[in-house]
KOLZAKE-551192 format. One record per residue: x, y, z of N, C-alpha, C, O in turn; residue in three letters. Coordinates in Angstrom, 3 decimals, padded with zeros to 6 digits. Example, Ala and Ser with C-alpha at 12.3 -4.5 7.8 and 13.67 -1.06 7.14 Angstrom:
       n_u       n_v       n_w      ca_u      ca_v      ca_w       c_u       c_v       c_w       o_u       o_v       o_w    r
   013.190  -005.690   007.800   012.300  -004.500   007.800   013.200  -003.300   007.800   014.236  -003.319   008.465  Ala
   012.850  -002.250   007.080   013.670  -001.060   007.140   012.900   000.030   007.870   013.409   001.138   008.039  Ser
This chain:
       n_u       n_v       n_w      ca_u      ca_v      ca_w       c_u       c_v       c_w       o_u       o_v       o_w    r
   096.740   075.963   117.196   097.036   076.001   115.778   097.210   074.566   115.294   097.920   073.781   115.923  Met
   096.578   074.225   114.200   096.769   072.881   113.672   097.943   072.861   112.688   098.476   073.906   112.314  Asn
   098.324   071.677   112.288   099.501   071.509   111.443   099.307   072.167   110.083   100.255   072.740   109.546  Val
   098.110   072.103   109.511   097.867   072.745   108.214   098.092   074.253   108.286   098.682   074.841   107.379  Asp
   097.625   074.872   109.361   097.841   076.313   109.541   099.326   076.618   109.687   099.814   077.605   109.137  Glu
   100.048   075.775   110.427   101.475   075.989   110.604   102.210   075.889   109.268   103.080   076.709   108.973  Met
   101.861   074.884   108.460   102.521   074.717   107.169   102.218   075.876   106.226   103.088   076.301   105.466  Leu
   100.992   076.386   106.270   100.648   077.544   105.438   101.481   078.750   105.865   101.997   079.479   105.018  Lys
   101.615   078.962   107.173   102.453   080.046   107.674   103.909   079.872   107.273   104.585   080.841   106.925  Gly
   104.391   078.635   107.321   105.775   078.359   106.935   105.987   078.667   105.458   107.008   079.250   105.093  Ala
   105.048   078.289   104.610   105.157   078.594   103.178   105.193   080.095   102.942   105.944   080.579   102.095  Arg
   104.380   080.831   103.694   104.355   082.289   103.541   105.685   082.912   103.958   106.172   083.842   103.315  Asp
   106.270   082.395   105.037   107.527   082.942   105.548   108.697   082.574   104.644   109.581   083.399   104.415  Val
   108.716   081.351   104.129   109.842   080.862   103.342   109.661   081.150   101.855   109.923   080.283   101.022  Met
   109.224   082.333   101.522   109.011   082.688   100.122   110.206   083.462   099.585   111.077   083.880   100.348  Ser
   110.245   083.650   098.280   111.348   084.356   097.639   111.431   085.808   098.114   112.507   086.405   098.062  Val
   110.330   086.383   098.570   110.355   087.762   099.063   111.223   087.886   100.316   111.710   088.977   100.612  Gln
   111.425   086.806   101.050   112.292   086.838   102.232   113.764   086.775   101.842   114.628   087.240   102.586  Arg
   114.049   086.199   100.678   115.430   086.046   100.236   115.895   087.286   099.479   116.978   087.808   099.747  Val
   115.084   087.759   098.539   115.412   088.952   097.755   114.539   090.098   098.231   113.312   090.027   098.157  Tyr
   115.172   091.148   098.717   114.435   092.309   099.182   113.949   093.155   098.019   114.303   092.911   096.866  Gly
   113.140   094.147   098.333   112.663   095.072   097.304   113.834   095.849   096.730   114.692   096.309   097.483  Asp
   113.889   096.005   095.409   114.965   096.783   094.795   114.926   098.234   095.272   113.856   098.810   095.467  Pro
   116.098   098.804   095.451   116.231   100.200   095.859   116.954   100.933   094.734   118.053   100.545   094.335  Ile
   116.326   102.000   094.222   116.904   102.754   093.119   117.316   104.143   093.574   116.576   104.827   094.280  Glu
   118.517   104.551   093.155   118.973   105.910   093.454   120.067   106.284   092.461   121.015   105.524   092.262  Arg
   119.939   107.430   091.850   120.941   107.978   090.923   121.343   106.980   089.833   122.526   106.856   089.517  Asp
   120.377   106.274   089.261   120.652   105.348   088.173   121.235   104.011   088.587   121.604   103.205   087.734  Gly
   121.321   103.766   089.882   121.854   102.495   090.395   120.740   101.780   091.140   120.048   102.380   091.963  Val
   120.568   100.489   090.847   119.581   099.670   091.545   120.311   098.645   092.406   121.243   097.981   091.952  Thr
   119.873   098.529   093.651   120.461   097.575   094.593   119.364   096.603   095.020   118.281   097.015   095.436  Val
   119.661   095.304   094.912   118.718   094.263   095.333   119.355   093.500   096.498   120.308   092.749   096.292  Val
   118.835   093.685   097.729   119.406   092.969   098.876   119.056   091.480   098.847   117.972   091.092   098.413  Pro
   119.996   090.655   099.317   119.823   089.204   099.320   120.132   088.678   100.724   121.094   089.108   101.361  Val
   119.302   087.743   101.196   119.494   087.143   102.515   119.439   085.620   102.411   118.816   085.071   101.502  Ala
   120.090   084.956   103.340   119.969   083.505   103.480   118.885   083.264   104.528   118.967   083.774   105.646  Ala
   117.886   082.496   104.164   116.756   082.243   105.061   116.679   080.742   105.314   116.693   079.942   104.379  Val
   116.596   080.371   106.590   116.469   078.956   106.985   115.318   078.807   107.947   114.984   079.728   108.692  Arg
   114.725   077.649   107.922   113.641   077.395   108.857   113.504   075.922   109.153   114.034   075.066   108.445  Gly
   112.795   075.659   110.195   112.532   074.277   110.572   111.322   074.230   111.477   110.977   075.210   112.137  Gly
   110.706   073.113   111.495   109.512   072.989   112.326   109.251   071.546   112.692   109.907   070.621   112.214  Gly
   108.291   071.396   113.539   107.917   070.056   113.962   106.623   070.086   114.728   106.131   071.144   115.121  Gly
   106.099   068.947   114.927   104.845   068.848   115.665   104.566   067.408   116.033   105.247   066.481   115.596  Gly
   103.567   067.257   116.830   103.188   065.917   117.233   101.970   065.929   118.122   101.478   066.986   118.518  Gly
   101.492   064.745   118.430   100.333   064.624   119.319   100.400   063.286   120.032   101.152   062.389   119.652  Ser
   099.585   063.177   121.085   099.524   061.914   121.813   098.250   061.173   121.417   097.531   061.585   120.506  Asp
   097.990   060.091   122.107   096.829   059.267   121.771   095.502   059.970   122.034   094.473   059.574   121.487  Glu
   095.515   061.016   122.872   094.286   061.744   123.197   094.087   062.965   122.310   093.274   063.834   122.623  Ser
   094.822   063.036   121.208   094.726   064.160   120.268   095.247   065.470   120.856   094.955   066.538   120.319  Glu
   096.010   065.412   121.947   096.670   066.599   122.477   097.964   066.764   121.697   098.763   065.832   121.600  Asn
   098.161   067.918   121.156   099.363   068.092   120.350   099.799   069.529   120.262   099.204   070.429   120.855  Gly
   100.832   069.711   119.520   101.363   071.043   119.314   102.320   071.043   118.144   102.734   069.995   117.647  Gly
   102.654   072.228   117.726   103.574   072.375   116.612   104.332   073.679   116.781   103.894   074.580   117.497  Ala
   105.458   073.766   116.123   106.258   074.981   116.190   107.078   075.139   114.936   107.338   074.173   114.219  Gly
   107.483   076.363   114.677   108.264   076.673   113.488   109.176   077.844   113.812   108.763   078.779   114.498  Phe
   110.394   077.805   113.334   111.339   078.901   113.560   112.037   079.250   112.257   112.278   078.384   111.416  Ala
   112.357   080.520   112.099   113.034   081.009   110.901   114.177   081.919   111.327   114.037   082.728   112.244  Val
   115.312   081.775   110.647   116.410   082.712   110.836   116.801   083.266   109.472   116.663   082.591   108.452  Thr
   117.280   084.476   109.469   117.738   085.101   108.230   118.970   085.923   108.519   119.102   086.516   109.589  Ala
   119.874   085.953   107.555   121.051   086.798   107.674   121.385   087.367   106.303   121.208   086.687   105.292  Arg
   121.863   088.598   106.255   122.205   089.197   104.964   123.433   088.513   104.369   124.380   088.188   105.084  Pro
   123.407   088.301   103.062   124.568   087.717   102.399   125.186   088.658   101.369   126.326   088.452   100.953  Val
   124.456   089.681   100.955   125.016   090.628   100.004   123.943   091.364   099.227   122.759   091.323   099.561  Gly
   124.395   092.040   098.177   123.471   092.769   097.304   123.914   092.606   095.860   125.099   092.457   095.564  Val
   122.924   092.640   094.966   123.205   092.773   093.544   123.134   094.253   093.225   122.150   094.918   093.548  Tyr
   124.181   094.773   092.589   124.217   096.175   092.182   124.071   096.207   090.669   124.874   095.616   089.947  Val
   123.033   096.905   090.189   122.758   097.001   088.759   123.021   098.445   088.350   122.349   099.371   088.804  Ile
   124.018   098.615   087.477   124.423   099.951   087.049   124.770   099.900   085.564   125.642   099.133   085.156  Arg
   124.097   100.707   084.761   124.402   100.782   083.329   124.266   099.461   082.607   125.063   099.172   081.714  Gly
   123.290   098.652   082.961   123.078   097.363   082.305   124.002   096.258   082.796   123.879   095.119   082.346  Gly
   124.906   096.554   083.690   125.825   095.559   084.260   125.355   095.172   085.661   124.872   096.014   086.418  Glu
   125.503   093.889   086.000   125.127   093.394   087.325   126.394   092.953   088.050   127.214   092.218   087.501  Val
   126.542   093.413   089.287   127.709   093.078   090.090   127.236   092.553   091.455   126.304   093.096   092.048  Glu
   127.885   091.503   091.939   127.572   090.937   093.260   128.507   091.547   094.294   129.724   091.543   094.109  Trp
   127.944   092.073   095.385   128.710   092.631   096.489   128.370   091.824   097.746   127.285   091.995   098.303  Gln
   129.270   090.951   098.203   128.951   090.146   099.397   128.917   091.005   100.653   129.642   091.994   100.765  Pro
   128.070   090.615   101.590   128.031   091.268   102.898   129.162   090.690   103.739   129.479   089.505   103.639  Ala
   129.754   091.518   104.547   130.835   091.061   105.420   130.277   090.938   106.825   129.839   091.925   107.418  Ile
   130.294   089.718   107.358   129.815   089.446   108.710   131.008   089.555   109.659   131.781   088.610   109.811  Asp
   131.144   090.711   110.288   132.295   090.983   111.141   132.373   089.986   112.305   133.465   089.566   112.687  Val
   131.241   089.616   112.857   131.225   088.646   113.950   131.788   087.304   113.524   132.574   086.694   114.249  Gly
   131.388   086.850   112.359   131.894   085.576   111.839   133.397   085.650   111.566   134.134   084.706   111.853  Arg
   133.840   086.768   111.013   135.274   086.941   110.766   136.066   086.923   112.068   137.142   086.328   112.135  Leu
   135.540   087.571   113.098   136.216   087.601   114.393   136.324   086.200   114.986   137.379   085.828   115.499  Ala
   135.260   085.427   114.923   135.282   084.059   115.454   136.264   083.198   114.665   137.009   082.413   115.252  Val
   136.271   083.338   113.338   137.206   082.559   112.519   138.643   082.942   112.831   139.513   082.074   112.909  Ala
   138.904   084.240   113.010   140.251   084.692   113.348   140.698   084.168   114.704   141.835   083.724   114.861  Gly
   139.807   084.221   115.673   140.126   083.718   117.013   140.385   082.217   116.982   141.327   081.731   117.608  Leu
   139.549   081.486   116.253   139.734   080.036   116.145   141.072   079.715   115.483   141.754   078.771   115.884  Ala
   141.450   080.497   114.468   142.736   080.276   113.807   143.890   080.516   114.766   144.853   079.749   114.786  Ser
   143.799   081.583   115.566   144.856   081.877   116.539   144.980   080.759   117.570   146.091   080.360   117.919  Cys
   143.871   080.260   118.050   143.890   079.169   119.024   144.510   077.924   118.407   145.305   077.245   119.057  Val
   144.164   077.618   117.179   144.720   076.444   116.502   146.226   076.580   116.320   146.969   075.634   116.580  Leu
   146.677   077.737   115.879   148.118   077.963   115.688   148.851   077.842   117.025   149.913   077.224   117.095  Val
   148.289   078.429   118.085   148.919   078.337   119.408   148.984   076.894   119.883   149.994   076.475   120.447  Ala
   147.925   076.132   119.664   147.886   074.724   120.069   148.948   073.920   119.306   149.683   073.131   119.900  Tyr
   149.020   074.126   117.993   149.993   073.389   117.192   151.429   073.786   117.551   152.325   072.942   117.526  Leu
   151.658   075.059   117.884   152.995   075.513   118.255   153.438   074.869   119.579   154.618   074.560   119.746  Ala
   152.528   074.671   120.495   152.867   074.065   121.796   153.171   072.579   121.679   153.900   072.025   122.502  Arg
   152.621   071.938   120.669   152.824   070.490   120.508   154.222   070.167   120.020   154.654   069.022   120.156  Arg
   154.938   071.104   119.468   156.281   070.824   118.914   157.304   070.766   119.961   158.477   070.542   119.665  Arg
């Protein structure tokens, strides 16, 4: 794969369709899912024109827009894993500070 092909693929992946999902309608309520999408890539070659390139993308849900009766409301997604890590880190910090006294 050459670099131009990789960049075209990256543009296709990093589009707004990856961030905002298709709206879902039910019983007069529309929900639009939203995700955080990140990517990175790189490539290179040597003096003999031997080269390579790579690209990676990650996505995680961040919430939904709820549209009901002409009103729009943001509902954040709760990442239980992140909350658990933050809680554990807080407990470790408190224990460390308590021992220093």
